[in-house]
FIDRENVEX-656245 format. One line per 4 residues: number of its first residue (from 1); their letters; for each residue x, y, z of N, C-alpha, C. Coordinates in steps of 0.02 Angstrom, whole numbers, plus 50000, padded with zeros to 5 digits. Example, Ala and Ser with C-alpha at 12.3 -4.5 7.8 and 13.67 -1.06 7.14 Angstrom:
1	as	50660:49716:50390:50615:49775:50390:50660:49835:50390 ~ 50642:49888:50354:50684:49947:50357:50645:50002:50394
This chain:
1	mtlp	51643:49989:55099:51696:49941:55179:51676:49976:55242 ~ 51681:49960:55300:51693:50000:55344:51732:50007:55378 ~ 51752:50085:55386:51833:50115:55438:51820:50141:55502 ~ 51875:50142:55567:51849:50172:55611:51844:50282:55573
5	ipqa	51791:50279:55635:51776:50353:55606:51863:50384:55620 ~ 51886:50429:55604:51946:50486:55605:51914:50552:55618 ~ 51972:50567:55681:51977:50641:55692:51994:50654:55673 ~ 52048:50633:55649:52108:50674:55580:52113:50626:55520
9	ilfd	52113:50665:55477:52159:50646:55418:52239:50684:55409 ~ 52277:50637:55410:52344:50649:55349:52366:50615:55327 ~ 52413:50691:55272:52416:50660:55205:52496:50683:55198 ~ 52494:50621:55147:52570:50678:55118:52555:50709:55086
13	ldgt	52613:50753:55065:52628:50796:55016:52632:50790:54953 ~ 52673:50775:54929:52699:50771:54848:52668:50690:54827 ~ 52618:50707:54754:52575:50663:54737:52512:50627:54765 ~ 52497:50668:54845:52446:50652:54867:52386:50697:54863
17	ladt	52424:50758:54888:52355:50840:54901:52403:50854:54849 ~ 52473:50844:54836:52502:50881:54783:52549:50866:54711 ~ 52524:50903:54682:52522:50868:54608:52622:50929:54579 ~ 52668:50887:54608:52735:50943:54613:52753:50919:54560
21	apdl	52772:50830:54557:52828:50774:54493:52865:50842:54446 ~ 52799:50888:54429:52821:50941:54345:52888:50980:54358 ~ 52890:51001:54437:52959:51032:54439:53014:50990:54489 ~ 52988:50958:54498:53042:50913:54542:53061:50879:54479
25	agav	53047:50863:54422:53103:50835:54343:53115:50899:54313 ~ 53091:50963:54334:53117:51010:54284:53197:51028:54322 ~ 53192:50981:54384:53260:51016:54451:53308:50984:54404 ~ 53268:50903:54417:53342:50857:54371:53361:50837:54325
29	nqlr	53305:50845:54283:53310:50887:54200:53354:50927:54182 ~ 53368:50991:54238:53389:51053:54236:53496:51013:54244 ~ 53498:50992:54299:53555:50949:54317:53597:50927:54248 ~ 53531:50882:54206:53588:50821:54155:53578:50898:54048
33	isrg	53531:50950:54061:53569:50999:54037:53614:51004:54031 ~ 53633:51028:54099:53678:51086:54114:53750:51039:54091 ~ 53749:50981:54086:53791:50924:54085:53804:50880:54001 ~ 53769:50934:53983:53763:50938:53893:53705:50854:53887
37	lapt	53689:50841:53907:53644:50786:53935:53559:50798:53879 ~ 53569:50757:53851:53468:50775:53824:53421:50769:53889 ~ 53374:50789:53906:53321:50809:53968:53300:50728:53970 ~ 53275:50664:54014:53257:50629:54030:53189:50616:54004
41	dyel	53147:50608:54008:53057:50579:53968:53031:50621:54050 ~ 52994:50641:54035:52955:50639:54094:52913:50581:54140 ~ 52919:50546:54093:52854:50487:54094:52906:50450:54160 ~ 52970:50457:54135:53008:50422:54162:53011:50426:54219
45	lrpv	53020:50507:54227:53033:50527:54297:52966:50517:54348 ~ 52909:50574:54341:52831:50542:54350:52827:50510:54394 ~ 52844:50449:54391:52802:50373:54440:52885:50366:54526 ~ 52938:50407:54487:52964:50404:54572:52975:50465:54583
49	asag	52928:50512:54572:52938:50601:54596:52918:50582:54673 ~ 52900:50540:54716:52884:50526:54792:52944:50505:54805 ~ 53004:50492:54782:53046:50462:54825:53110:50510:54825 ~ 53083:50598:54793:53125:50627:54788:53172:50633:54750
53	argl	53246:50647:54784:53298:50683:54743:53324:50596:54721 ~ 53317:50551:54773:53362:50497:54785:53315:50434:54687 ~ 53235:50451:54705:53240:50418:54623:53240:50456:54583 ~ 53235:50540:54583:53241:50552:54505:53308:50565:54493
57	igva	53330:50572:54522:53420:50549:54518:53455:50470:54506 ~ 53435:50427:54538:53421:50365:54520:53400:50341:54418 ~ 53346:50380:54431:53327:50376:54356:53357:50428:54283 ~ 53355:50485:54329:53399:50512:54266:53480:50499:54254
61	fgit	53519:50483:54287:53586:50477:54297:53609:50406:54313 ~ 53547:50357:54325:53554:50270:54344:53616:50277:54394 ~ 53644:50307:54443:53647:50315:54532:53630:50292:54577 ~ 53644:50313:54642:53619:50266:54690:53669:50324:54728
65	pqdv	53602:50343:54807:53672:50377:54838:53738:50352:54876 ~ 53743:50295:54869:53788:50253:54891:53861:50276:54838 ~ 53847:50280:54746:53903:50314:54712:53926:50386:54732 ~ 53991:50368:54685:54029:50429:54690:53980:50483:54635
69	gyie	53986:50554:54666:53951:50593:54634:53865:50608:54659 ~ 53865:50564:54683:53790:50558:54706:53791:50619:54746 ~ 53826:50655:54783:53799:50706:54864:53809:50755:54795 ~ 53842:50798:54752:53871:50853:54713:53791:50846:54676
73	lrde	53769:50812:54650:53717:50790:54611:53660:50826:54643 ~ 53665:50757:54707:53609:50795:54768:53585:50875:54791 ~ 53644:50881:54776:53637:50970:54825:53629:51000:54781 ~ 53663:50997:54701:53626:51041:54649:53532:51037:54619
77	flqn	53559:50976:54642:53465:50956:54593:53418:51015:54697 ~ 53445:51007:54751:53400:51028:54785:53422:51104:54758 ~ 53435:51163:54725:53489:51190:54723:53404:51230:54655 ~ 53406:51166:54625:53353:51184:54573:53306:51181:54567
81	yeaa	53298:51139:54611:53228:51140:54632:53218:51209:54680 ~ 53220:51219:54727:53208:51264:54782:53210:51332:54726 ~ 53232:51331:54669:53222:51417:54629:53183:51398:54605 ~ 53169:51325:54567:53093:51351:54558:53044:51283:54579
85	iavk	53021:51296:54644:52984:51282:54662:52906:51255:54651 ~ 52863:51324:54624:52797:51295:54634:52785:51353:54578 ~ 52845:51318:54497:52814:51336:54430:52758:51325:54438 ~ 52741:51250:54406:52693:51203:54383:52666:51165:54430
89	srlf	52679:51138:54537:52652:51129:54530:52587:51170:54554 ~ 52540:51112:54581:52454:51103:54588:52407:51042:54625 ~ 52393:51078:54640:52342:51046:54714:52331:51004:54643 ~ 52295:50927:54666:52279:50882:54612:52172:50872:54599
93	egvt	52169:50887:54565:52079:50913:54566:52064:50892:54615 ~ 52013:50897:54643:51950:50887:54689:51998:50877:54775 ~ 52052:50899:54782:52092:50900:54841:52049:50956:54855 ~ 52052:51033:54833:52013:51073:54891:51957:51070:54909
97	ellf	51923:51042:54846:51845:51000:54888:51869:50934:54927 ~ 51899:50900:54948:51911:50862:54987:51905:50882:55036 ~ 51981:50958:55075:52000:50969:55114:51943:51018:55149 ~ 51896:51071:55107:51839:51078:55125:51793:51055:55169
101	glqe	51782:50978:55126:51746:50930:55180:51731:50907:55212 ~ 51791:50892:55237:51829:50887:55284:51828:50940:55359 ~ 51825:51003:55336:51799:51043:55377:51774:51036:55383 ~ 51739:51049:55348:51625:51060:55340:51629:51015:55392
105	kgia	51634:50938:55399:51630:50872:55465:51644:50889:55507 ~ 51715:50915:55527:51740:50922:55576:51801:50900:55601 ~ 51824:50877:55526:51902:50841:55536:51961:50883:55538 ~ 52008:50867:55569:52040:50909:55558:52089:50872:55517
109	wgiv	52163:50901:55490:52197:50873:55406:52268:50879:55445 ~ 52312:50886:55417:52383:50890:55417:52436:50864:55347 ~ 52500:50880:55376:52559:50844:55340:52587:50817:55342 ~ 52617:50760:55315:52653:50722:55332:52699:50709:55292
113	tnki	52772:50729:55254:52791:50708:55213:52886:50699:55232 ~ 52918:50685:55166:52982:50670:55167:53028:50714:55156 ~ 53002:50768:55126:53030:50837:55085:53060:50861:55156 ~ 53135:50888:55133:53169:50937:55194:53123:50995:55188
117	aylt	53128:51052:55250:53080:51084:55291:53097:51119:55248 ~ 53157:51161:55239:53165:51218:55211:53110:51214:55150 ~ 53109:51164:55150:53093:51136:55048:52981:51158:55090 ~ 52953:51134:55112:52898:51121:55112:52862:51159:55149
121	dqlv	52924:51209:55177:52893:51270:55202:52875:51333:55171 ~ 52910:51317:55096:52895:51373:55056:52848:51346:55004 ~ 52836:51286:54986:52792:51228:54958:52731:51277:54986 ~ 52692:51242:55042:52667:51233:55073:52615:51308:55072
125	pkig	52637:51363:55058:52577:51431:55059:52569:51439:54978 ~ 52644:51396:54941:52633:51431:54882:52584:51392:54838 ~ 52578:51345:54890:52496:51293:54837:52438:51317:54869 ~ 52424:51337:54910:52365:51339:54937:52339:51335:55036
129	lhha	52400:51274:55060:52396:51238:55099:52413:51245:55178 ~ 52420:51316:55170:52448:51380:55233:52412:51316:55328 ~ 52324:51314:55280:52294:51314:55329:52293:51244:55363 ~ 52344:51177:55361:52350:51133:55401:52348:51137:55454
133	acvi	52342:51098:55493:52345:51097:55550:52402:51077:55583 ~ 52441:51043:55563:52510:51018:55575:52551:51018:55493 ~ 52603:51016:55488:52654:51018:55441:52715:50998:55465 ~ 52713:50924:55452:52802:50870:55485:52828:50857:55418
137	sgdt	52867:50893:55400:52948:50853:55358:53010:50815:55377 ~ 53037:50776:55326:53072:50707:55323:53110:50748:55395 ~ 53152:50796:55402:53175:50820:55446:53160:50832:55514 ~ 53087:50845:55540:53053:50870:55581:53088:50827:55650
141	tshs	53067:50753:55631:53090:50711:55679:53162:50674:55678 ~ 53165:50655:55711:53256:50620:55699:53249:50552:55622 ~ 53187:50515:55628:53173:50504:55560:53131:50499:55522 ~ 53124:50493:55474:53091:50493:55416:53032:50431:55391
145	kphp	52996:50440:55370:52933:50360:55335:52992:50338:55283 ~ 52963:50249:55297:52917:50233:55344:52920:50209:55419 ~ 52977:50259:55434:52987:50246:55533:52923:50270:55533 ~ 52864:50267:55564:52797:50311:55620:52833:50374:55689
149	aply	52896:50383:55660:52905:50441:55731:52853:50501:55706 ~ 52870:50521:55631:52851:50584:55584:52762:50589:55613 ~ 52720:50535:55605:52655:50519:55595:52630:50517:55689 ~ 52672:50517:55720:52658:50499:55794:52660:50562:55820
153	eaak	52724:50607:55784:52744:50681:55804:52661:50752:55772 ~ 52661:50709:55731:52617:50748:55689:52510:50740:55741 ~ 52536:50658:55757:52447:50662:55802:52467:50694:55874 ~ 52536:50716:55885:52542:50732:55967:52517:50813:55950
157	rinv	52544:50826:55897:52528:50916:55907:52462:50950:55877 ~ 52429:50890:55829:52312:50908:55819:52296:50863:55894 ~ 52329:50839:55947:52336:50802:55993:52251:50782:55986 ~ 52293:50718:55936:52232:50676:55911:52287:50597:55911
161	qaeh	52245:50532:55963:52288:50469:55964:52289:50454:55859 ~ 52341:50448:55903:52349:50377:55818:52308:50349:55797 ~ 52303:50302:55860:52241:50236:55825:52182:50283:55798 ~ 52160:50359:55821:52089:50397:55784:52100:50438:55710
165	cwyv	52167:50416:55679:52193:50450:55622:52194:50397:55600 ~ 52176:50431:55523:52199:50411:55440:52276:50448:55416 ~ 52274:50388:55405:52375:50420:55344:52335:50395:55278 ~ 52317:50445:55240:52336:50428:55169:52399:50440:55135
169	gddl	52397:50429:55084:52496:50436:55031:52482:50384:54969 ~ 52516:50400:54927:52543:50366:54873:52611:50325:54869 ~ 52615:50335:54919:52680:50272:54891:52679:50208:54967 ~ 52720:50161:54907:52711:50097:55001:52716:50132:55051
173	rdiq	52792:50167:55052:52842:50190:55130:52765:50244:55183 ~ 52728:50259:55124:52692:50305:55153:52622:50252:55225 ~ 52617:50227:55179:52555:50126:55184:52604:50126:55279 ~ 52686:50086:55258:52733:50070:55305:52719:50136:55359
177	agqa	52728:50178:55353:52739:50220:55384:52653:50214:55436 ~ 52588:50236:55417:52566:50232:55420:52547:50177:55491 ~ 52540:50094:55461:52521:50060:55506:52572:50053:55558 ~ 52653:50055:55567:52687:50065:55603:52650:50105:55662
181	agmt	52642:50135:55645:52595:50206:55701:52518:50179:55736 ~ 52492:50139:55711:52439:50114:55722:52388:50149:55674 ~ 52377:50189:55631:52336:50218:55594:52311:50176:55545 ~ 52265:50203:55523:52228:50180:55486:52236:50188:55404
185	tiaa	52248:50151:55357:52310:50194:55289:52255:50175:55263 ~ 52272:50212:55205:52231:50249:55121:52262:50253:55089 ~ 52282:50219:55008:52330:50212:54989:52275:50261:54927 ~ 52317:50318:54890:52300:50363:54838:52315:50340:54809
189	awgy	52301:50292:54736:52304:50279:54685:52304:50333:54629 ~ 52297:50385:54633:52299:50459:54597:52347:50480:54573 ~ 52414:50441:54634:52477:50480:54627:52528:50470:54597 ~ 52560:50463:54603:52615:50427:54581:52634:50356:54589
193	cgev	52645:50335:54639:52658:50252:54663:52701:50211:54654 ~ 52755:50259:54632:52820:50194:54627:52805:50144:54585 ~ 52844:50108:54594:52861:50030:54552:52803:49985:54582 ~ 52774:49975:54609:52753:49955:54667:52686:49933:54662
197	apat	52611:49907:54638:52567:49935:54648:52533:49959:54703 ~ 52474:49977:54693:52439:50018:54770:52391:49952:54801 ~ 52407:49930:54752:52331:49858:54766:52377:49819:54807 ~ 52429:49815:54805:52489:49754:54835:52497:49787:54928
201	wnan	52474:49834:54928:52505:49890:54987:52497:49852:55066 ~ 52425:49810:55071:52402:49811:55089:52381:49841:55162 ~ 52342:49897:55098:52291:49977:55148:52247:49935:55179 ~ 52230:50007:55259:52145:49973:55238:52097:49999:55203
205	alvd	52117:50030:55125:52091:50064:55077:52118:50072:55035 ~ 52065:50069:54962:52114:50131:54916:52064:50172:54860 ~ 52078:50233:54882:52053:50257:54819:52067:50304:54766 ~ 52040:50302:54714:52072:50333:54646:52048:50404:54609
209	spqq	52027:50441:54668:52038:50514:54682:52019:50519:54738 ~ 52020:50599:54741:52006:50629:54809:51944:50656:54842 ~ 51891:50635:54803:51813:50627:54770:51805:50562:54829 ~ 51838:50535:54803:51827:50434:54820:51841:50460:54892
213	llal	51906:50464:54913:51882:50489:54967:51859:50512:55009 ~ 51812:50556:54984:51764:50606:55040:51698:50569:55060 ~ 51692:50534:54968:51646:50474:54975:51631:50439:55051 ~ 51710:50389:55028:51741:50362:55075:51715:50372:55145
217	lgqq	51744:50442:55166:51751:50454:55233:51636:50460:55256 ~ 51590:50472:55193:51507:50494:55197:51487:50424:55233 ~ 51533:50352:55201:51506:50303:55224:51528:50261:55268 ~ 51565:50303:55324:51568:50275:55381:51513:50294:55441
221	r	51510:50245:55484:51460:50251:55541:51489:50271:55611
């Protein structure tokens, strides 16, 4: 497939660049353990890891942000997560090579995540992503994804027009945000992907691995 050659590539963080689900699942299961409940099966939690506290608490406790008790669980979850933010979290296989390949091609790359900044800023250097051209968190602008504002802010910070950027993510919200910002969108099928199959997201391309994304770049003229 032929896509516009990017001047920059922006990435979601959780489930796209980094496999953070083990530590996120650990934080929500600590909530259950502290209440005398058995841990929730990791295989149930992993698909919703990109949705953060809302998704994980929803699966582990069956409640939504509108329910009584959610705020207490969310705040305790965030405390648990901050205390063990990079115990098992790692870059996905092939991400290091992908980012090195972008550097060789002279393509800038950055991070746009819905994770709260005080957590993003702790995690990014611990997993070796401190050399990103920009890092935009869920509270960097007045909106989070799927609103395009964080993507516009990232493009502004790296001095590249949005239409010359690709946005890569493993959640439908990522593709919706990229489309709203006028960016080329890439669905990262190696990530968590939620409950909706990435083939239905109407992304400009779907890739199964970081290596495939790098290969896709090599096909563009």
